[in-house]
C-alpha positions as CSV (number, residue, x, y, z in Angstrom):
1,M,0.0,0.0,0.0
2,R,2.8,2.3,0.9
3,A,4.5,1.7,-2.4
4,L,1.3,2.5,-4.3
5,L,1.1,5.8,-2.5
6,W,4.7,6.6,-3.3
7,V,4.1,5.8,-7.0
8,L,1.0,8.0,-7.0
9,A,2.8,10.9,-5.4
10,L,5.7,10.5,-7.9
11,F,3.3,10.6,-10.8
12,A,1.5,13.6,-9.3
13,A,4.8,15.5,-8.9
14,A,5.7,14.6,-12.5
15,V,2.4,16.0,-13.8
16,G,2.7,19.1,-11.7
17,L,6.3,19.7,-12.9
18,A,5.3,19.2,-16.6
19,I,2.4,21.7,-16.3
20,A,4.6,24.2,-14.5
21,A,7.4,23.7,-17.1
22,R,5.1,24.3,-20.0
23,Y,4.3,27.9,-19.0
24,N,7.9,28.8,-18.1
25,Q,9.3,31.1,-20.7
26,G,12.6,31.9,-18.9
27,Y,16.1,31.1,-20.1
28,V,19.7,31.2,-18.7
29,L,22.5,32.9,-20.6
30,F,26.1,32.0,-20.0
31,V,28.6,34.4,-21.6
32,A,32.3,33.5,-21.9
33,A,34.6,35.7,-24.0
34,P,33.8,34.7,-27.6
35,Y,30.9,32.3,-26.7
36,R,27.3,32.7,-25.6
37,I,25.4,29.7,-24.3
38,E,21.6,30.1,-24.0
39,L,19.6,27.4,-22.2
40,S,16.0,27.1,-21.3
41,L,15.4,27.5,-17.6
42,N,13.8,24.0,-17.5
43,L,16.8,22.3,-19.0
44,F,19.1,24.2,-16.6
45,V,17.1,23.1,-13.6
46,V,17.1,19.5,-14.7
47,A,20.8,19.6,-15.5
48,T,21.6,21.1,-12.2
49,I,19.6,18.5,-10.3
50,A,21.2,15.7,-12.4
51,L,24.7,17.1,-11.7
52,F,23.9,17.3,-7.9
53,V,22.7,13.7,-7.9
54,A,25.8,12.5,-9.9
55,A,28.1,14.3,-7.5
56,H,26.4,12.9,-4.5
57,L,26.6,9.4,-5.9
58,A,30.3,9.8,-6.7
59,L,31.1,11.1,-3.2
60,R,29.1,8.2,-1.7
61,L,31.0,5.7,-3.9
62,I,34.4,7.3,-2.8
63,A,33.3,7.1,0.9
64,V,32.3,3.4,0.5
65,T,35.6,2.6,-1.3
66,L,37.6,4.3,1.5
67,R,35.8,2.4,4.2
68,L,36.2,-1.0,2.4
69,P,39.6,-2.0,4.0
70,D,38.2,-1.5,7.5
71,R,35.0,-3.5,6.7
72,V,37.1,-6.3,5.3
73,R,39.3,-6.3,8.5
74,Q,36.1,-6.4,10.7
75,Y,34.7,-9.3,8.6
76,R,37.9,-11.3,8.9
77,D,38.1,-10.7,12.6
78,R,34.5,-11.7,13.1
79,R,35.0,-14.8,11.0
80,S,38.2,-15.7,13.0
81,R,36.3,-15.3,16.3
82,E,33.4,-17.5,15.0
83,R,35.8,-20.1,13.8
84,A,37.6,-20.1,17.2
85,I,34.3,-20.5,19.1
86,R,33.2,-23.3,16.7
87,C,36.5,-25.1,17.5
88,F,35.9,-24.8,21.2
89,L,32.4,-26.0,20.9
90,D,33.5,-28.9,18.7
91,A,36.2,-29.7,21.3
92,F,33.7,-29.8,24.0
93,R,31.3,-32.0,22.0
94,H,34.2,-34.4,21.2
95,Y,35.1,-34.5,24.9
96,L,31.6,-35.4,25.9
97,E,31.4,-38.0,23.1
98,G,34.6,-39.6,24.5
99,R,36.7,-38.8,21.5
100,Y,39.6,-37.4,23.4
101,G,42.1,-37.2,20.6
102,H,39.8,-35.0,18.6
103,A,38.9,-33.0,21.7
104,L,42.6,-32.4,22.3
105,K,43.2,-31.3,18.7
106,E,40.2,-29.0,18.6
107,S,40.8,-27.5,22.1
108,S,44.4,-26.7,21.1
109,A,43.2,-24.9,18.0
110,A,40.7,-23.0,20.1
111,F,43.4,-22.1,22.6
112,E,45.7,-20.8,19.8
113,A,42.8,-18.8,18.3
114,G,42.1,-17.2,21.6
115,A,38.5,-18.4,22.2
116,A,38.1,-18.8,26.0
117,P,41.8,-19.7,26.4
118,A,41.5,-20.9,30.1
119,A,38.5,-23.1,29.3
120,A,40.2,-24.5,26.2
121,A,43.4,-25.2,28.1
122,L,41.4,-27.0,30.9
123,L,39.6,-29.0,28.3
124,A,42.8,-30.0,26.5
125,A,44.3,-31.0,29.9
126,R,41.3,-33.1,30.7
127,A,41.3,-34.8,27.3
């Protein structure tokens, strides 16, 4: 329903803009030494808005690109923490199942990864 209202509002704005633009007789004149550029006011307004949108999108793209290394670092850190926690949980599961060799191996990996190092060391010692 909300999307339908947005589409109706967009169409109403387009119709209103078209009606207002039809009765606009203004123009914009740019004068540079040997040249004169004359544009209709409607074209100038549309070109200005398009230029603003393009500049905004370009700046957003640059900002996203500059933040990319930090986001990759955060992703890798999060993935490393999740892997370490999964190793610890697997070690605990192996210990409870009586598979002490696997529990020792997984708890050693969890200890080296830094996931609950005290608990991982205790689990490795018990295995």
